[in-house]
N, C-alpha and C positions, 0 to 999 in steps of 0.2 A: 293648613296641612294637619295641625293638631286635631281640628274638628273632624277631618276626614278619617284619621286613624281611629278616633274615638267611635265614630259611626261603624267602622269596620269591626272593631272589637265587640261593640254592642250587638251588632247583627250576628256575629259569630257565636256569641254566648246566648242569644235569645232562642226560645223554643221554635220560632218560625224558621230558623235556619236548619231544621232537622232534615229537610229535603236534600237529596244528593246533589241536585243541580245548583241549589243555593250555596251549599257548602263549597262545591268546586269553584263557583264563581267568586266566592269570598276569598278563597285561598289564592286564586289567581290575582285578584285585586291586591291582596296583602303582599304577595311576592313582587308584584309590579311596583307598589309603593316603596317596598324595602330596597329594591334595586335602584329606584329613582333617588332615594335618599343617599345610598352609597355613592352613586356616581355624581350626585350634586354636591355632597359634602366632602367627598374624597376623589376629586377628578384625576389625581395621579394614579389611583387604583385602576380606573378605566383605561388610562394610557398604557399602564403596564400590561394589562390584559391584551390590548391591541398590539403592543410591541411583541408580546409572546407569540401571538398568532402569526404575525408577519415574519418573525424569525423562523418559525416552523415551516411556513410556506417557502421561504428562501432556502432553507436547508434541504427540502425535497427537490427543488429545482437545481440546487448546487450539486446534489448527488447525481441528478440526471446529466448535468454537464460533465461530471467526473466519469460517468460510464461512457459517454460519447468520446471523451478524451482518451480513455483507456482503449476503446475500440479502434480509434484512428491510430494510436500508437502501435497496437498489435498488427494492424493492417500494414503499416509501414515496415515493421520488422519482418513480417511474413513475406512481403513482396521483395524485400532486399535479399532474404534467404533464397527465395525462389529464382529471382533473376540473376543476382550477383554471385550466389553460391560461395559466400565467404567461408573460410575454414575456422572461424571463431564465432562466438555469439555477438551479434551486432547490437544487442539491447542496450548495454551501457553507453555505447557511442551515440545511438539514437536519442537516448535521454540527455546526453551532453549537448547534442545539436539542438535539442528542444529549448535549451536555455540560451542559445546564441543570440547576440544582439548587435545592432549597428548604431553608432552614435552619430547623429547628423552634425554638420559643421556649424560653427558659431555664426549666427546671423545678425549680430549687432552691427557689423560693418558689411552691408550686403554686396559690396563690390566683388565680382568674381565668384559669388556663392554657387552659381549653377555648376561650374566646372569643379569646384571643391566637392559638391554633393555627388557629381558624377564619379569623381575619383574614389570617394569613400564607398559608394554603392557598388562600383565595379570590383573593388578589392573584396568587399563582403561577399558578393556573388561568386567570384572565382574561388575564394577560400572555402565557402560553403560547398560548392560543387566538387572541389578537390577532396574534401573530407568525405563526402558521399561516395566518391569514386573509390576511395580506399575500402569502403564497406562492400563494394560490388566489383571485385577484381576482374570478373569475366564479362561484365555487362558492356554492351556496345555504347558508343557515344550518345546516341539519341535516347537509349534506355537510362543512362546516367542522368541526363537532364530531366527526364520524367520522374525518376526516383528522387532527384533533388527537390522537385516541386512537391512530391508526396511528403517528404520529411519537413518541408516548409509548412505544409498544412498541419502536421503534427505540432510544429512550433507555434503556429497561429492559435490553435485550439488550446494549447497549454498556456499561452499568455492570457487568453480570454478567461480560462478557469482560474488562474492565479489572481487576476484582478477582481473577479466576482467574489472569490473566497476572501480576499483582503477586506473588502467593504462589508461582507457578512460578519466576519470576526470582529472588525473594528466597531460595527454597529452593536454587536452583541456585548462587546467589552465595555463600551461607554454608555450603553442603553440609550443611544441617540435615535429616537424614532424618526427624525427627519432624514437622517442619513440612510437608514434602512428603507424608508419610504421611497427615496429616489431610486435605489437599486432595484426595489421590488417593481416599480412602475415600468422599468425598461427590461425586466427579465424575460417577458414573452418574446421580445425582439432578439434578445441574446440567445435564447434557446433555439429560436428559428435559425439564427446564423450558425449555431453549433450543429444543427441538423444538416445545414447546407455544407458545412465542412465535412461531415460524415459522408455525405453523398459524393462530395468532391474527391475524397480519398478513394472511394470505389472507382471513380472515373480514371484517376491517374494510375491506380494499381493495375487497371486493365488497358490503359492507353487509349481511352475513348475521348473523342472531341467534346469540349465543354461549350457552354454558351458564349464564353469570351472568344472562342475560336472563329466566330462568324466572320470577322473582318478578314482573317487569313483564308477562310474558305472561299469568300468572294474573290479574293485575289487569285487563288488557285484555279477557280473556274474561269476567271477572266483570261488567264494565261494558258488555258487548255486549248492551244492551237498548234499547228505545225509551223515549221521554219522559224523557231524562236531561238534566241540566244540566252544563255543563263550563265551568270557569274556572281561571285561574292563581292560585296561592296563594304561590308562591315562585319563584325563578329556575329556569327549565327544568323546573318541576314544576307539575302541574295536579291538580285534584280533579274527580271526576265524581259528581254527586249522583243517586241512584236509589233505587227501591223494590225490596227483595228479601225474600221470605218475610214480607211485611207489616211489614218493618222498614226504617227509613231508613238507608241505607248511603252513606257518603262514601268513595270509592275514590281513593287518592292514588298517583300514579306519575309517573315522569319523562316528559317530552314527547319522543316519537319522531318519525321513525325514526332520528334522529341518535344518535351514540354519546355518551350522557351518563347519569349516575346521578341528576342533579338535586340538589335539596336536600330530601330526604324529612323530615329532622328539623325543619327550619324550617317546612316545609309543614304537618306534623301539628300543630306548636305553634301556628302562626297559625290553623289551622282550628279547633282545639279552643277556643282563646281567643275566636273569633268566634261560636261556636255559642250559642244561647240556653239550652241545657241541656247538662249533661255527657254525653258518650257513655257507654254501658254497658260498652264495652270497646274496646280498640285492638288490632287484629290486624296483625302484620307477617309478610310472606312473603318468603323469600330462599333463595338457594342456600347450602348448608353443606358443609364439607369432610368427606368420608367417610373412614373408616378402611380400611386394606387388607383385602380379603376381603368388604367390604360391597357391596351392590348399588347400582349407579348408578340414580338416579331414585326411590329409596326415599323415602317421605314420613314424616316424624316430626313430632310436635307437642309443645309445652311452653309454658312461660310466660317472659316477658321480652321483650326487643326484639331481633329477628333482623336485625341490621345489622352488616356488617363495616366495614373501613376504619379511619381514625384515631380514631373514637369521638365526633366532634362531633355527628353526627345522632342517635346512640344516646343521648347525654347529654341532648339537648333533649327527646326523647320521654319518657325516664325522669323528667325533671324536671317536665314538665307533668302527667304521669300521677300522680306522687307528690303534687303540690300539690292535685290535684282528686280523688285517690283513685280512679283509673280502673284496672281490671284490665288486665294486659298478657298477650296470648296470641300465640304464634308458631308458624308452620309452616316447616319447613326441608326442602329437597329435596337429598338427598345426591348429591354428585358429587366427582370428584377435582380437584386443582388444575389439571391439564391440561384436563379437560373444562370447567372454569369459563371459560377464556379462548379455547377453540376452538369451531368451529361446533357448534351445539346438536345433540346426538344424539337419535335417536328415543325412546330409553328415558326421557330427561329431558323431552322435549316431552310425552310421554304423561302424565307426572306432573301436568301442569297440571289435567287433568280430575279426578284424584284429590283434589287440593287443593281444587278447587271444591266437591266433594261434602262434604269435611270442614268447609269454611267454612260451608256451608249448615247442616250438622248442628249445628255450634257455635252458630250464631245461634238456631236453633229451641230448643236445649236451655237456653241461658243468658241469652237476651234475650227479654223479653216483647214482644208485638206492639206496634208503635208506638214501640219503643225506637230509639235512635240508636247506630250503630256506625261506627267508622273502620277501614278496611282499607287498608294500605299495601303496595304491591308494590315490593320493593326490587331493584335491579340495573341493569345497563347496558342501555339501551333501544335499542341498535343493531339495526336491522332490524325493530323492533316499532313499528307505527304507533299 
């Protein structure tokens, strides 16, 4: 290395280096060797430079998350003022609800944890909905439910922003490049989720169906017949009794067009226990998370209970099906996590007709005429009457 530096200085001082190209080449070589020595002899210097660049990049993306958060917050406030017409400024209350939390039950002793979780979630949901109702005194019941979903979106993006900010400031405070590197690697996905939240806030502020509404949409289309009976079987959940392909079909879904998923597990459990004979099968229809490269709106079928969330509703359907030996079939419509919470795309909406055909085919192939079947459309029923 010493010989290399000596040659560079010699060439730089020699008369043959008078040419412009030679001088430029020598200067570049000198700078390169100097940088190599700095990074080789002082590796922490290079790490500090890399950390500084990563923190600046994170700061830009964090500011973008903040702007999205503020936009969603303002959308929630404006929608509450427009729909609920409160005689006070709802901004402080919206900010308070953005910090609302639910503590899950202790799982060290798993016995009975499903019903403990259900109890806590139900209290949280009712409390949250009642708080939103106070902010929108003239809003109708279904509008209150949609507004509740909108404020929950503001709460979700607020939590996301706070967590990212925490790791950014912690990494900056401790100069921990590995901590900063981890959050930087997942930032593109987090920004994408934040953009989905922003589009979801638009959908709920306007009462538009979202991708997750596809299961409810299929159920609504399935029950779009004459001479049907309709009644409530659980909170925010109804059943429609009808004849289809000479089979008796009970269609369970959330009550729209407000934004709610209802209580499909409790509804199916109550319905099955009230029937004079066991159903020949229980069919659940829901949106499912697709893998990258897969087509949105693709319909796949299988067995089991197609319900996401904390698992309470899924547990109840599985439990009653096991007790009465009822087969479980499921249809899933593929979509991305962004498509699930944003306005429903045409490719997903068209999948409803495909599912209807598959349900009819399943009934005729596996259930004899006169048999009883329960079909549950799962999802948020915002915009679906």
